[in-house]
C-alpha positions as CSV (number, residue, x, y, z in Angstrom):
1,M,0.0,0.0,0.0
2,N,1.1,3.6,-0.6
3,S,1.0,6.2,2.2
4,L,-2.7,6.9,1.7
5,G,-3.7,3.3,1.9
6,F,-4.3,2.4,-1.8
7,N,-2.9,-0.8,-3.4
8,K,-1.1,0.9,-6.2
9,E,1.9,3.2,-6.9
10,P,1.5,6.9,-6.0
11,K,2.2,7.8,-9.6
12,D,-1.0,5.9,-10.5
13,T,-3.1,7.6,-7.8
14,R,-4.8,10.9,-8.5
15,I,-5.5,13.0,-5.3
16,V,-7.4,16.2,-5.2
17,V,-6.2,18.6,-2.5
18,A,-8.4,21.3,-1.1
19,M,-6.2,24.4,-1.2
20,S,-7.1,27.4,0.9
21,G,-3.9,29.4,0.2
22,G,-2.6,28.8,3.7
23,V,0.5,26.9,4.7
24,D,-1.3,23.7,5.9
25,S,-3.1,22.9,2.6
26,S,0.0,24.0,0.6
27,V,2.2,21.6,2.5
28,T,-0.4,18.9,2.1
29,A,-0.2,19.3,-1.7
30,A,3.6,19.6,-1.7
31,L,4.1,16.5,0.4
32,L,1.8,14.4,-1.8
33,K,3.5,15.7,-5.0
34,E,6.9,14.9,-3.5
35,E,5.7,11.3,-2.8
36,G,4.9,11.0,-6.4
37,Y,1.1,11.3,-6.4
38,E,-0.8,12.9,-9.3
39,V,-2.0,16.0,-7.4
40,V,-4.8,18.3,-8.5
41,G,-5.5,21.5,-6.5
42,I,-9.0,23.0,-6.0
43,T,-10.1,26.1,-4.2
44,L,-13.7,27.0,-3.6
45,Q,-14.4,30.7,-4.1
46,L,-16.9,31.4,-1.3
47,Y,-17.5,35.1,-1.5
48,D,-16.7,38.2,-3.6
49,H,-13.1,38.7,-4.6
50,G,-13.1,42.4,-4.3
51,A,-14.3,42.4,-0.7
52,A,-12.0,39.5,0.1
53,L,-8.9,41.2,-1.3
54,A,-9.3,44.0,1.2
55,K,-9.3,41.6,4.2
56,K,-6.3,39.9,5.8
57,G,-6.2,36.8,7.9
58,A,-9.1,34.9,6.5
59,C,-9.3,31.7,4.4
60,C,-10.8,31.4,0.9
61,A,-10.5,35.1,0.2
62,G,-9.2,36.7,-3.0
63,A,-5.6,37.1,-1.8
64,D,-5.7,33.5,-0.6
65,I,-6.8,32.2,-3.9
66,Y,-3.8,34.1,-5.4
67,D,-1.5,32.4,-2.9
68,A,-3.0,28.9,-3.7
69,R,-2.5,29.5,-7.4
70,C,1.1,30.5,-6.8
71,V,1.8,27.4,-4.8
72,A,0.2,25.2,-7.5
73,G,2.3,26.9,-10.0
74,K,5.5,26.2,-8.1
75,L,4.5,22.6,-7.6
76,E,3.5,22.3,-11.3
77,I,0.1,20.8,-10.6
78,P,-3.3,21.5,-12.2
79,Y,-5.3,24.0,-10.2
80,Y,-9.0,25.0,-10.4
81,V,-11.1,27.6,-8.7
82,L,-14.8,26.8,-8.3
83,D,-17.4,29.5,-7.7
84,Y,-19.7,28.5,-4.7
85,E,-20.6,32.0,-3.5
86,N,-24.4,31.5,-3.7
87,R,-24.4,28.2,-1.9
88,F,-22.0,29.5,0.8
89,S,-24.2,32.6,1.3
90,E,-27.4,30.5,1.7
91,S,-26.0,27.6,3.6
92,V,-23.5,29.3,5.9
93,I,-23.7,33.1,6.1
94,K,-27.5,33.4,6.3
95,D,-27.6,30.5,8.7
96,F,-25.0,32.3,10.8
97,A,-27.2,35.4,11.0
98,D,-30.4,33.4,11.7
99,S,-28.7,31.6,14.6
100,Y,-27.9,34.9,16.3
101,L,-31.5,36.0,15.7
102,R,-32.6,32.9,17.6
103,G,-30.3,33.7,20.5
104,E,-27.9,30.9,19.6
105,T,-24.1,30.8,19.3
106,P,-23.3,29.5,15.8
107,I,-20.2,27.6,14.6
108,P,-20.0,28.6,10.9
109,C,-16.8,26.6,10.2
110,V,-18.7,23.3,11.0
111,R,-21.6,24.3,8.7
112,C,-19.1,25.2,6.0
113,N,-17.4,21.8,6.1
114,Q,-20.8,20.1,6.4
115,R,-22.8,21.9,3.8
116,V,-20.2,23.2,1.3
117,K,-16.6,22.0,1.5
118,F,-17.0,18.3,2.2
119,R,-20.1,17.9,0.0
120,D,-19.1,19.9,-3.1
121,L,-15.4,19.4,-3.0
122,L,-15.9,15.6,-2.7
123,D,-18.2,15.8,-5.7
124,A,-15.7,17.8,-7.7
125,A,-12.9,15.4,-6.7
126,R,-14.9,12.4,-7.8
127,A,-15.7,14.1,-11.1
128,L,-12.0,14.5,-11.7
129,G,-11.4,10.8,-11.2
130,A,-9.5,11.2,-7.9
131,E,-9.1,8.4,-5.5
132,A,-9.4,10.7,-2.5
133,L,-9.7,14.3,-1.3
134,A,-6.9,15.5,0.9
135,T,-7.1,18.5,3.2
136,G,-4.7,20.3,5.6
137,H,-6.8,19.7,8.7
138,Y,-5.0,18.6,11.8
139,V,-7.0,15.4,12.4
140,R,-6.2,11.7,12.0
141,R,-8.0,9.1,9.9
142,V,-7.3,5.7,11.4
143,Q,-8.4,2.5,9.7
144,G,-10.2,0.5,12.3
145,A,-11.8,-3.0,12.4
146,N,-15.1,-1.6,11.1
147,G,-13.8,1.1,8.7
148,A,-12.2,4.5,8.8
149,E,-12.3,6.3,12.2
150,L,-11.8,10.0,12.9
151,H,-9.3,10.8,15.7
152,A,-7.9,13.9,17.2
153,A,-4.6,15.2,15.9
154,F,-1.2,14.2,17.3
155,D,-0.6,17.9,18.2
156,A,-3.4,18.7,20.7
157,T,-2.8,22.5,20.3
158,R,-3.7,22.3,16.6
159,D,-6.4,19.6,16.7
160,Q,-9.4,20.4,14.5
161,S,-11.5,17.3,15.1
162,Y,-14.2,19.4,16.8
163,F,-15.0,21.1,13.5
164,L,-15.3,17.9,11.6
165,F,-17.8,16.0,13.8
166,A,-20.5,16.3,11.1
167,T,-18.3,14.4,8.6
168,T,-20.3,11.3,7.4
169,Q,-18.8,7.8,7.2
170,A,-19.0,7.9,3.4
171,Q,-17.1,11.2,3.4
172,L,-14.5,9.9,5.9
173,D,-13.9,6.9,3.7
174,Y,-12.9,9.2,0.8
175,L,-11.0,11.8,2.8
176,R,-7.3,11.9,3.8
177,F,-5.5,14.1,6.3
178,P,-1.7,13.9,5.8
179,L,-0.8,16.5,8.5
180,G,-2.7,14.7,11.4
181,D,0.4,13.0,12.8
182,M,2.7,16.0,12.8
183,P,3.1,19.2,14.9
184,K,2.5,22.6,13.2
185,T,6.2,23.4,13.7
186,Q,7.1,20.5,11.4
187,T,4.6,21.8,8.8
188,R,6.4,25.2,8.8
189,E,9.7,23.5,8.5
190,I,8.5,21.5,5.5
191,A,7.2,24.7,3.9
192,E,10.6,26.3,4.4
193,R,12.5,23.3,3.0
194,L,10.3,23.2,-0.1
195,K,10.5,27.0,-0.5
196,L,6.8,27.4,-0.6
197,P,5.8,31.1,-1.0
198,V,3.4,30.8,2.0
199,A,5.9,29.3,4.4
200,Q,5.7,32.4,6.7
201,K,2.1,33.2,6.1
202,P,0.2,33.7,9.4
203,D,-2.6,31.4,10.2
204,S,-6.1,32.7,9.7
205,Q,-7.8,33.8,12.9
206,D,-11.2,35.2,12.0
207,I,-14.3,33.7,10.5
208,C,-13.6,34.2,6.8
209,F,-16.6,36.4,6.1
210,V,-16.4,38.4,9.4
211,P,-13.9,41.2,9.0
212,G,-11.9,41.8,12.2
213,G,-14.3,39.6,14.2
214,R,-17.1,42.2,14.0
215,Y,-19.8,39.6,13.6
216,A,-22.6,41.9,14.8
217,E,-22.1,44.1,11.7
218,V,-22.6,41.1,9.4
219,V,-25.7,40.0,11.3
220,K,-27.1,43.5,11.4
221,K,-26.8,43.8,7.6
222,L,-28.6,40.6,7.0
223,R,-31.0,40.6,9.9
224,P,-31.6,44.2,11.2
225,E,-34.2,42.9,13.7
226,A,-31.3,41.3,15.7
227,T,-30.4,44.8,16.8
228,A,-33.8,45.6,18.2
229,P,-33.5,47.0,21.8
230,G,-34.8,45.1,24.8
231,D,-34.4,44.5,28.6
232,I,-31.5,43.1,30.5
233,V,-33.2,41.0,33.2
234,H,-31.7,39.3,36.3
235,V,-32.6,35.6,36.8
236,N,-34.9,36.7,39.6
237,G,-37.0,38.7,37.2
238,T,-35.7,42.2,38.0
239,V,-35.1,44.5,35.1
240,L,-31.6,45.9,35.4
241,G,-31.1,47.8,32.2
242,Q,-31.6,47.9,28.5
243,H,-29.5,46.5,25.5
244,E,-29.2,47.4,21.8
245,G,-29.8,44.0,20.4
246,I,-29.3,40.4,21.5
247,V,-26.8,40.0,18.7
248,H,-24.3,41.7,20.9
249,F,-24.5,39.0,23.6
250,T,-23.6,35.3,24.0
251,V,-24.1,33.0,27.0
252,G,-21.2,33.3,29.4
253,Q,-20.4,36.9,28.5
254,R,-19.4,39.2,31.3
255,K,-17.9,42.3,29.5
256,G,-20.1,44.9,28.0
257,L,-23.1,44.7,30.4
258,N,-22.4,48.0,32.3
259,L,-25.0,47.0,34.9
260,Q,-23.2,48.4,37.9
261,E,-23.1,51.8,36.3
262,L,-26.8,51.6,35.3
263,S,-28.0,50.4,38.7
264,G,-25.7,52.5,40.8
265,E,-25.0,49.4,42.9
266,T,-22.0,47.3,43.8
267,R,-22.8,43.7,43.1
268,A,-21.1,40.4,42.3
269,P,-20.0,40.1,38.7
270,L,-23.0,39.2,36.4
271,F,-22.9,37.0,33.3
272,V,-25.2,36.4,30.4
273,V,-26.9,33.1,31.4
274,A,-29.6,32.9,28.6
275,L,-31.1,34.8,25.7
276,D,-34.8,35.1,25.3
277,A,-34.9,36.0,21.6
278,E,-38.7,35.9,21.3
279,N,-39.0,38.6,23.9
280,R,-35.7,40.3,23.1
281,R,-34.4,39.8,26.7
282,V,-30.9,39.2,27.9
283,I,-31.0,37.1,31.1
284,V,-28.1,37.7,33.5
285,G,-27.1,36.2,36.8
286,E,-24.2,35.4,39.1
287,R,-21.6,32.7,37.9
288,E,-23.4,29.9,39.7
289,A,-26.4,30.4,37.5
290,L,-24.3,29.4,34.5
291,G,-23.8,25.9,35.8
292,V,-25.2,23.3,33.3
293,S,-25.8,19.7,34.4
294,S,-26.9,18.2,31.0
295,I,-27.7,19.1,27.4
296,E,-29.9,17.8,24.7
297,L,-28.5,17.5,21.1
298,K,-30.2,17.8,17.7
299,E,-29.0,17.1,14.2
300,I,-26.9,14.2,15.4
301,N,-24.1,12.6,13.3
302,W,-22.6,9.4,14.7
303,L,-19.4,8.0,13.2
304,A,-19.0,5.1,15.6
305,W,-20.4,2.1,13.8
306,N,-22.4,0.6,16.7
307,L,-24.1,3.6,18.4
308,E,-27.2,3.7,16.3
309,A,-27.5,-0.1,16.5
310,D,-27.3,-0.1,20.3
311,K,-29.9,2.7,20.9
312,A,-29.1,2.6,24.5
313,H,-27.2,4.3,27.3
314,I,-23.6,4.3,26.1
315,G,-21.9,5.2,29.3
316,N,-18.7,7.2,29.9
317,V,-17.5,9.4,27.1
318,Q,-15.6,12.7,26.9
319,V,-17.1,15.8,25.2
320,K,-16.2,19.3,24.0
321,F,-18.7,22.1,23.5
322,R,-16.0,24.6,22.5
323,S,-13.1,23.8,20.2
324,S,-10.4,25.1,22.5
325,M,-11.5,23.5,25.7
326,P,-10.1,20.2,27.1
327,A,-12.6,17.3,26.8
328,V,-14.6,16.8,30.0
329,E,-16.1,13.5,31.3
330,A,-19.8,12.9,30.7
331,S,-22.3,10.1,30.1
332,L,-24.2,9.7,26.8
333,A,-27.7,8.3,26.3
334,I,-29.2,8.0,22.9
335,G,-32.4,6.5,21.5
336,G,-36.1,6.9,22.3
337,G,-35.5,9.4,25.1
338,G,-33.5,11.7,22.9
339,N,-29.8,12.4,22.7
340,V,-28.7,13.5,26.2
341,I,-25.2,14.4,27.5
342,T,-25.0,14.5,31.3
343,F,-21.8,16.1,32.6
344,N,-20.0,14.5,35.5
345,E,-19.4,18.1,36.9
346,L,-21.3,21.3,36.2
347,Q,-20.1,23.1,33.1
348,Y,-20.1,26.8,32.4
349,G,-20.7,28.9,29.2
350,V,-22.8,26.2,27.5
351,A,-25.0,27.8,24.8
352,P,-27.7,26.6,22.4
353,G,-26.3,26.6,18.9
354,Q,-22.8,25.4,19.9
355,A,-21.6,22.1,18.7
356,C,-21.0,19.3,21.2
357,V,-18.5,16.7,20.0
358,V,-18.3,13.2,21.7
359,Y,-15.0,11.4,22.1
360,D,-13.8,8.0,23.3
361,G,-10.2,8.9,24.0
362,S,-8.9,10.3,20.8
363,R,-11.6,8.9,18.6
364,V,-14.5,11.1,17.5
365,L,-17.7,9.2,18.0
366,G,-19.8,12.0,16.6
367,G,-21.8,14.9,17.9
368,G,-24.6,17.3,17.4
369,W,-25.9,20.8,18.0
370,I,-26.9,21.9,21.5
371,A,-30.7,22.3,21.4
372,R,-31.2,23.1,25.1
373,S,-29.4,23.0,28.4
374,H,-30.6,22.1,31.9
375,S,-29.6,24.4,34.7
376,R,-30.9,26.6,37.5
377,A,-30.8,29.6,35.1
378,Q,-32.8,27.7,32.5
379,S,-35.6,27.0,34.9
380,V,-35.7,30.6,36.1
381,F,-35.4,31.8,32.6
382,Q,-38.5,29.8,31.5
383,A,-40.5,31.1,34.4
384,T,-39.6,34.7,33.8
385,A,-40.2,34.3,30.0
386,A,-43.7,32.9,30.8
387,H,-44.4,35.8,33.2
388,A,-43.3,38.3,30.4
389,A,-45.6,36.6,28.0
């Protein structure tokens, strides 16, 4: 077998590489070309070139397409740019705005992988006769007894498995992740050795369509009603102040409330504990009100072969509800009663709309989107919402 698991020589194996213009996907293409594979580069144009060129630090922008084209030229591989602006706008950007309008905390990078990149790129790769689609993600694809498994990256500081939980088994069978077993420092070293023009290019930090992290401006443009004013209410029902739109708030937020100044009182720090989008209310409380004991998931995707067959209490697992957090211990129950994660210890900053990814050690079992959480704040929030109605 060659390094990607095919029973033929690399020179007889065509691989499409998803090229974003960054160092990771560029090194992926370069390594495969160096091994002798027939490499084809593809970039998805996801939004307007003119706006993209004026923005630094984001993937799939005009400048990044230029960088990807330069790398492809240096590697002497075919390179194509495919226009998916309309699909990206409908499936990712508008969904992002609608999530904030519902009082949720969206994760657009997961939606992009789920609804655009891993669907349309795979179709394009197959149309080109490729044996696989390779990406620069820091995750590992491990061949298990029952098929391909998705595992966290060797370099925990770069692990991107959280963002790929919605990958289907059929997609995983076709995907390859050559960087999953190496640290980012090694990737940079390879880029330098191969004299790639992006060797020192900084990593993208922002959501690609949100300039400078100013997400509220994007949401306001698409959904102006998200900036409608409303009340800031304590979990006990007391109105403490007013806000200028729920789009400016997320669960767990502490800064930007200015409630001590508004009330003229000295109080313990307050946090956003829930968002009542229907009544345009921001519910706040002390830190203990943030504690969540369990969550319910929707839009579940399971990669572990036996979960759906068991339809039972699975037992101890580890979960992440933010990409950068360490996995925490929990129990998982699936089946007729729903898909419920119960934390071994109270967790804080858990918000509807976030992704919750389930692990067994390094292996990604699957995950879903947080539909609701169960906490003291939630019960009080429901009571105060009913009173307001």
